[in-house]
N, C-alpha and C positions, 0 to 999 in steps of 0.2 A: 196757222197760229199767228197771232200778232205778238212780236217781241216789243217789250216796253221797258225802257229804263227810267225809273222814277226818282223823285227827290230822295236823296240818301243823305243821312247824317250819322256821324259815329259818336255813340254815347259812351263814356267813361271819358190890197191892190198891187199886184206885181208891177216891176219896172221892166222896161224893154231891155233886150240883151245887148244892144249896141249903144256906143257912146257912154260907156260906164265911167271913164276916167274923169275926174274933176267934178262928178255930180254933187249937188248940194242935197244931203239927205233931210230927213224929218227927225228932229230931236224930241225925244220923249224923256221926261224927268222919271226917275225911278229911286226907290229906296232900297236899302240892303238889310236884309234880316239874316244874321249869321253870314252865310256864303251866298245867299240867294238874292237875285234881282227881282224887284216886285214893281209893277206898274199899278198906279192908283186910279187911273181915269180910262177904264176900259168899259165900253158899252156892248152888251150883247143882245141882239135883236132889238136895239133901240132902248133898252132899259139899263139903268145903271146910275152912277158909275160903279164898277166892280174892281176888287183887288185881284190881279192875276199875277201869279208867280211865272217867270220865264224858266222852261225847262228844255234845253236844247237836246237833252238825252231821251226825251220822251217822243215816241212815234206820232202820238195823238196829242190832243188837248183834253182837258178835264174840267166838268163843272161838278160842284158838290150837289148831292141830291135836293137839298133845300132850294139851291138856285134854279135847278132844273124844274122844280114844281112851281117856283114863282114865275118862271118864264113859260110855263105850260109846254115844256119840251117833252116830247114823245120819242122813245127808242125807235130808231128806224131799222136797226139790226143789232146783233150782239156778236162779240169776237172772244176768241180764247185769248187771254192775256197771259204771257210768260213773264214772270218776275223773279227776283230772289227768294220770294216766299212760296213759289209754286205757280201752277197754272189755274186760272179761274176764268169763268164766263162773265163778261160784263156788258151791259147795254150801252149802245152808242147812238147819239143823236147828231143831227146836222143843224148847226147854228145858221140861221139866214144870213146874219151879218155880225162881224167883230169889227168894232170900230174904236180906233185910239188915235187922238190928235186928228190930222187930216187923213188918215189912213183908214179905209173901209174894205174889208175883204168879204165876199159872199161864200156861202155853202162851205163852212169849216167844220170839220168832223170834230166832235167831243165826246169822250167817254163820260158816263154819269157815275161818279164814284167819289170816295173819301179822298181827302188830301192831307198828308201827314203835317205839313207846315201850318201852324195856328195862324188865324187872323187873315187868311186869303179865301176868296171864293172859288179859285179854281186855278188851272195851270194853262199857259199858252205854250203848246209843244210844237212839234214840226208840222202838223196839219195846218198851222198858220205860219210859222217861221220859214218853212221851205219856199213859199211864194216870195221871199224878200232876200235881198243882201242885208245883213245886219251887223251892227257893232255893239258888243256888250262892253261898256265903259265903266269898270269898276271904280277906277280912280276918281271919276267925275259923277258917279252915280247917275247914268243916264243910258239910254239905248237909242241908236240912230238906225232908222230904216232907210235903205236904198240910197246910201251915201257911197262915198269912196274910201277905199283903204287909206290908212294913215301913210303907208309907204315907209315907215320907220321901223317895222317889225320884222319878224322872220316869217317868210311865206311858204307854206307847205301845201302840197297837193291835197285836194279834198276828194274823199270817195264818200258815196251816199247809198250804201246798202240798206234797204228798208227805210230809205228817207232820213237816216241818221248821219250826223257829220262825223266821219271817221278820217283819222290821220295815222300815218306811220310814225312809230317812236321806237325807243330803246329802253327796256327795262332790265336793269342788272346785265347789260352787255347783250341781250337777246332782242331781236326784232320783234316788235308787237304791233298790233292795231289797236287804237283806243278811240272811243267815242268821246268827242268834246262835249262834256256834260255840265251844264250850269246847275244842275240839281245835285251835284256830288260835292262832299266837302274833302275828299281824298281821293287818290288813285284807287280803283277797284279792280282787283285781278280775279277772275273766275277760274280758280285752281285750287288744288289741295293745299291744306296748311302744313306748315313746316314744324318739326318738333322744337319745343322750347320757346316759341313765341307767345306774346301776350294775347289772351282771349279778349274779345269785344263783342258788342251787340250792335248790328247794323239795323237802322230803323228806315222803313220806306212806306210808301202809300199803301202797299199791299200787306205790310205787316213787318215783324222783326225777325231776324235770323242771326245764328251765332256766326262770328267772323274772326279773323286772326289779324291784329294789328302789327304793323311792321313799317320799316323804313327801306325805301328802294332807291337805286340810282337810276335817274330818268334822264333821257336826252331826246330832244327832237333832232330831226336830220341836220347834220352840220353844226351841231352845238355840242358843248361840253356837258358832262354829266353834272346833275344837281341832285341833292337828297331831298326826297319828298315822303310825306306820310303816305301810307298805303294800307289797304285791308285785303286780306284773301278770303274768298267765300268758296267753298267747295260744292259748287254747282255746274251743271252741264247745259249746254244748249242755249246760252243767252248771248252768244256771239262775242264781239271784242269787249275788252275792259273798258273802264270809264276814266277819262282825264278830267279833273275839275277845272273848269273855266276860271274860276276864282283864283287859281294859282297865278294868274297873269293880271297885269294892269288893265288890258283890254284885249278882247279877241274879236277880230272881223272875219265873218263867214261870207264868202261870195258864192252863192248858189248859181249864179249865172256865168261865172268864169271859172268855177271849180277850184277854189283855194281858200285857205284859212291863214289869216295873218296874226301872229302872236307878238304881243309887245310886253315888255317887262318894266 
């Protein structure tokens, strides 16, 4: 079964592993829609440009069905996709090439399906991102591929189960693991609701589900607690909760050296 963390909103070419320090990365201009970073100049199989949302919490990438038809993409296989709305079987194609700026990657997996965010043609998830070290720079509205960490933020060890970027954190004084998710607007906790909290609706690519709105005390290792918006969803089997990347000025993920650097 394929676990996927999709875009969530609350309604109410690989680089070598050596010599990474001091690298000059490839800067890509992005726009911000709500909490999400969007690349506007992405070419799929030589066609485009397409607008692609960056989703670090998605194990795969996604193209809308109409884009797949335009590219004459055929499903290579299907996977069972587990999300907050349940489990469903989705077709998966292999993109011959994904190119943006001077970066071109071959044989990139992409699910064929709908995307909740309007105005985008698809999602670039970990089937593309995991090949690179990358900086999500919210303050300057850009993405940098295969550069160096800023060195000014908090560095936390990276775990990558299922290819997703997972870090250790504390929620209300309890140790937790959270996926660093650029597709989420709040901390998401997969646990039963508490009495007396506000109800909410959580919308995702796979559908809407009831959730519970709350505020939690959040901390990364070695830092003080800060209050953050969160939602609880009473589902099982989706793995770690979600940490919104947009809660920080920038997030650098080093897949080669195994760390995440958070800057505020």
